C-alpha positions as CSV (number, residue, x, y, z in Angstrom):
1,X,-0.2,136.6,155.6
2,X,1.7,138.3,158.4
3,X,4.3,140.7,157.0
4,X,6.5,142.3,159.6
5,X,10.0,143.9,159.6
6,X,12.1,143.0,162.6
7,X,15.4,144.6,163.5
8,X,18.1,142.1,164.3
9,X,20.9,144.3,165.7
10,X,20.3,146.8,168.5
11,X,20.7,150.4,167.5
12,X,20.7,149.6,163.8
13,X,17.9,149.8,161.3
14,X,19.7,148.3,158.3
15,X,19.8,144.7,159.4
16,X,16.3,143.4,159.4
17,X,14.2,140.2,158.9
18,X,11.0,140.6,157.0
19,X,8.4,137.9,157.6
20,X,6.0,136.5,155.0
21,X,4.2,134.1,157.3
22,X,1.3,132.3,155.8
23,X,-2.1,132.4,157.6
24,X,-3.6,129.0,158.5
25,X,-7.1,127.6,159.0
26,X,-8.8,124.3,159.5
27,X,-9.1,124.1,155.7
28,X,-5.4,124.4,155.3
29,X,-2.9,122.7,157.7
30,X,-5.0,123.0,160.8
31,X,-2.1,124.4,162.9
32,X,0.6,122.1,161.6
33,X,4.0,123.7,161.2
34,X,5.2,124.6,157.7
35,X,8.7,124.5,156.3
36,X,10.4,127.9,155.6
37,X,12.9,129.6,153.3
38,X,15.3,132.3,154.5
39,X,16.1,134.5,151.5
40,X,19.3,136.6,151.1
41,X,19.3,139.1,148.3
42,X,22.4,139.9,146.4
43,X,24.1,143.3,145.8
44,X,27.9,142.6,146.1
45,X,27.9,143.4,149.9
46,X,27.3,146.9,148.7
47,X,23.5,146.8,149.0
48,X,20.6,144.3,149.2
49,X,18.6,144.0,145.9
50,X,14.8,144.5,146.1
51,X,14.5,142.3,143.0
52,X,15.9,139.3,144.9
53,X,13.8,139.9,148.0
54,X,10.1,140.1,148.0
55,X,9.5,138.6,144.6
56,X,11.4,135.5,145.7
57,X,9.5,135.4,149.0
58,X,6.1,135.5,147.2
59,X,7.2,132.8,144.9
60,X,8.0,130.4,147.7
61,X,4.9,131.5,149.6
62,X,2.9,130.4,146.6
63,X,4.2,126.9,147.2
64,X,3.1,126.8,150.8
65,X,6.4,127.8,152.5
66,X,6.8,130.6,155.1
67,X,9.3,133.0,153.7
68,X,11.7,135.4,155.3
69,X,13.9,138.1,153.7
70,X,17.1,139.1,155.5
71,X,18.7,142.4,154.8
72,X,22.2,141.8,156.2
73,X,25.1,144.1,156.8
74,X,26.3,145.8,153.6
75,X,28.7,148.6,152.7
76,X,26.3,151.2,151.4
77,X,26.5,153.7,148.6
78,X,29.7,153.5,146.4
79,X,31.4,155.9,144.0
80,X,32.9,153.6,141.4
81,X,35.0,156.4,140.0
82,X,37.4,156.0,142.9
83,X,38.7,153.1,145.1
84,X,36.4,152.5,148.1
85,X,37.6,152.7,151.7
86,X,36.9,149.7,154.0
87,X,33.9,149.9,156.3
88,X,33.7,147.5,159.3
89,X,30.0,146.8,159.1
90,X,30.1,145.0,155.8
91,X,33.2,143.0,156.5
92,X,33.4,139.4,157.5
93,X,32.1,138.0,159.8
94,X,29.3,140.6,160.2
95,X,27.1,139.6,157.2
96,X,27.6,135.9,158.1
97,X,26.6,136.5,161.7
98,X,23.5,138.3,160.5
99,X,22.3,135.0,159.0
100,X,22.8,133.2,162.3
101,X,20.8,136.0,164.0
102,X,18.0,135.5,161.5
103,X,17.9,131.8,161.9
104,X,17.8,132.2,165.7
105,X,14.9,134.7,165.4
106,X,12.9,132.3,163.2
107,X,13.5,129.5,165.7
108,X,12.6,131.6,168.7
109,X,9.3,132.4,167.0
110,X,8.7,129.0,165.5
111,X,5.7,128.3,167.7
112,X,4.0,131.6,167.0
113,X,4.7,131.4,163.3
114,X,4.1,127.6,162.9
115,X,7.6,127.0,161.4
116,X,9.0,123.5,161.2
117,X,12.5,124.2,162.6
118,X,13.9,121.1,161.1
119,X,13.0,122.2,157.5
120,X,14.4,125.7,157.0
121,X,16.3,126.4,153.8
122,X,18.6,129.3,153.1
123,X,18.4,130.7,149.6
124,X,20.8,133.4,148.3
125,X,21.6,135.3,145.1
126,X,25.0,136.5,144.0
127,X,26.7,138.0,147.1
128,X,23.6,136.8,149.0
129,X,24.3,133.4,147.6
130,X,27.9,133.7,148.9
131,X,26.6,134.6,152.3
132,X,24.1,131.8,152.3
133,X,26.8,129.4,151.2
134,X,29.1,130.7,153.9
135,X,26.4,130.0,156.5
136,X,25.8,126.5,155.0
137,X,29.5,125.8,155.5
138,X,30.1,127.6,158.8
139,X,26.8,127.1,160.7
140,X,28.6,124.8,163.2
141,X,31.9,126.8,163.4
142,X,32.9,129.2,166.2
143,X,32.3,132.2,164.0
144,X,28.5,131.4,164.3
145,X,28.3,129.5,167.6
146,X,30.3,132.1,169.5
147,X,28.0,134.9,168.2
148,X,24.5,133.3,168.4
149,X,24.9,130.3,170.6
150,X,23.8,126.9,169.3
151,X,24.7,126.1,165.7
152,X,21.4,126.3,163.7
153,X,21.8,124.0,160.7
154,X,19.8,124.8,157.6
155,X,18.1,121.8,156.1
156,X,19.0,122.9,152.5
157,X,20.9,125.5,150.5
158,X,19.7,127.1,147.3
159,X,22.5,129.3,145.8
160,X,21.8,131.3,142.6
161,X,24.8,132.6,140.6
162,X,26.6,132.7,143.8
163,X,30.2,133.8,144.5
164,X,31.8,130.7,146.0
165,X,35.5,131.1,145.2
166,X,37.1,134.4,146.3
167,X,40.5,133.2,145.1
168,X,39.0,133.3,141.6
169,X,37.4,136.7,142.2
170,X,40.7,138.3,142.9
171,X,43.0,136.3,140.6
172,X,40.8,136.9,137.5
173,X,40.0,140.5,138.1
174,X,42.7,141.5,135.7
175,X,41.0,139.6,132.8
176,X,37.8,141.6,133.1
177,X,36.6,144.9,131.5
178,X,37.3,148.0,133.5
179,X,33.8,148.4,135.1
180,X,33.5,144.7,136.0
181,X,37.0,144.7,137.4
182,X,36.2,147.8,139.5
183,X,33.0,146.1,140.8
184,X,34.9,142.9,141.7
185,X,37.6,144.8,143.6
186,X,34.9,146.9,145.4
187,X,33.1,143.7,146.4
188,X,36.3,142.2,147.8
189,X,37.0,145.4,149.7
190,X,33.5,145.5,151.1
191,X,33.6,142.0,152.4
192,X,37.3,141.4,153.2
193,X,38.4,144.9,154.0
194,X,41.0,145.2,151.2
195,X,41.3,144.8,147.5
196,X,44.5,142.7,148.1
197,X,43.5,140.2,150.8
198,X,45.9,137.4,151.9
199,X,45.6,134.0,150.3
200,X,44.5,132.6,153.7
201,X,41.6,135.1,153.8
202,X,40.5,134.3,150.2
203,X,40.4,130.6,150.9
204,X,38.5,131.1,154.2
205,X,35.9,133.1,152.4
206,X,35.4,130.5,149.6
207,X,32.6,127.9,150.3
208,X,33.8,126.0,147.2
209,X,37.1,125.4,149.0
210,X,36.0,124.7,152.6
211,X,32.6,122.9,152.4
212,X,32.6,119.7,154.5
213,X,30.3,116.7,155.2
214,X,28.2,118.9,157.5
215,X,27.2,121.2,154.6
216,X,23.4,120.7,153.9
217,X,22.1,119.3,150.6
218,X,22.5,122.1,148.0
219,X,20.8,123.3,144.8
220,X,23.1,125.4,142.7
221,X,22.5,127.3,139.5
222,X,24.0,129.9,137.2
223,X,24.3,130.9,133.5
224,X,27.0,130.5,131.0
225,X,26.2,134.1,129.9
226,X,27.1,135.6,133.3
227,X,30.4,137.5,133.0
228,X,30.4,139.0,136.5
229,X,30.1,135.7,138.5
230,X,31.0,132.9,136.0
231,X,29.1,129.6,136.2
232,X,32.4,127.9,137.2
233,X,31.8,129.2,140.7
234,X,28.7,127.0,141.0
235,X,30.5,124.1,139.2
236,X,33.4,124.3,141.6
237,X,31.1,124.3,144.6
238,X,29.3,121.3,143.2
239,X,32.6,119.5,142.7
240,X,33.6,120.2,146.3
241,X,30.2,118.9,147.6
242,X,30.7,115.7,145.5
243,X,34.2,115.3,147.0
244,X,32.8,115.5,150.6
245,X,29.7,113.4,149.9
246,X,27.0,116.1,150.2
247,X,23.9,115.7,147.9
248,X,23.6,118.4,145.4
249,X,21.9,119.4,142.1
250,X,23.5,121.8,139.6
251,X,22.0,123.7,136.7
252,X,23.8,125.9,134.2
253,X,21.7,127.7,131.7
254,X,23.2,128.8,128.4
255,X,21.8,132.3,128.3
256,X,21.2,135.0,130.8
257,X,23.1,137.9,132.4
258,X,24.0,138.2,136.0
259,X,21.3,139.0,138.5
260,X,18.3,137.4,136.8
261,X,16.4,136.7,140.1
262,X,13.3,134.8,139.0
263,X,14.1,135.6,135.3
264,X,10.5,136.5,134.8
265,X,8.6,139.8,134.7
266,X,7.7,139.2,138.4
267,X,11.2,140.3,139.3
268,X,12.5,142.1,136.2
269,X,13.9,145.6,136.3
270,X,14.2,145.6,132.5
271,X,13.5,143.2,129.6
272,X,17.1,141.9,129.9
273,X,16.1,140.4,133.2
274,X,13.7,138.0,131.5
275,X,15.1,134.8,130.3
276,X,12.5,132.0,129.8
277,X,14.8,129.0,129.9
278,X,16.7,130.2,132.9
279,X,13.4,131.0,134.6
280,X,13.0,127.2,134.8
281,X,15.4,127.2,137.8
282,X,12.6,128.0,140.2
283,X,10.4,125.0,139.0
284,X,13.5,122.8,139.3
285,X,14.4,124.1,142.7
286,X,10.8,123.7,143.9
287,X,10.7,120.1,142.8
288,X,14.1,119.4,144.4
289,X,13.0,121.1,147.6
290,X,9.7,119.2,147.7
291,X,11.6,115.9,148.0
292,X,12.8,117.2,151.4
293,X,10.1,119.7,152.4
294,X,6.8,118.2,151.3
295,X,4.0,119.6,153.4
296,X,2.6,117.5,156.2
297,X,-1.0,117.7,155.0
298,X,-3.6,116.3,157.5
299,X,-5.1,113.0,156.6
300,X,-8.6,114.5,156.5
301,X,-9.7,117.8,155.1
302,X,-11.8,120.2,157.0
303,X,-14.9,119.1,155.1
304,X,-14.1,115.4,155.7
305,X,-13.7,116.1,159.4
306,X,-17.1,117.8,159.5
307,X,-18.7,114.7,158.0
308,X,-17.1,112.3,160.4
């Protein structure tokens, strides 16, 4: 496996693409290109979670996919005892453009890394799920094409307990406990530059409200036990996809707190991050993805070729 960390923005070391490129041999695919998954960790646009980075990459690599982890533009350290001040680097469209830069980097190295450019999925968690969903709904819009050139369409979207409706984020903040409300308003400020954004800005930042027929097929999941990003975000996104005719699959598990990642000990920071039933999401997503990304295995194995 080739593991390399590549900076994507000149003069900055915080926006990087880490490669988990699988080795090949005559006994494997014999040089054939593999599909890939671009992974966007969560962290509320305040940070990028380690738990939703490499463990996810290794899980997809075990299925035969090249994996890439993007650390996109985030706010940085926050003092939750006081209101945060806006910082330009984490504000829209910077994190979204970072996804376009990562997709361009993967495509530019597709030959070297043996990546099938027509089968690249984006997979995001929480705020990373929002960023992935924003890319899935904006890949062909000027915000991306003006920044990175040609629109680079993902072949699929996997969004885990993703924020997809910023109208809901702000409108329901008053119903939450103090700490959760503080976190929600901090997230809104980090991404939108203010804790009181305009209705127009909220709608524009809501994939569940702007998805169209060019959005790729999507796999969405969340938990009913998530109080930070309620499962209705995934449900509303699914409803929008249904309205515009985009294939989707939706799973809502009864138990599990926010930020489960794989929901197994492979990604757990504590016992509360382990939830066996919710952990089934990865098996379900893998089966769903395989219908689109099945490996192009050579007709003859290396041993069969030696015998012919």
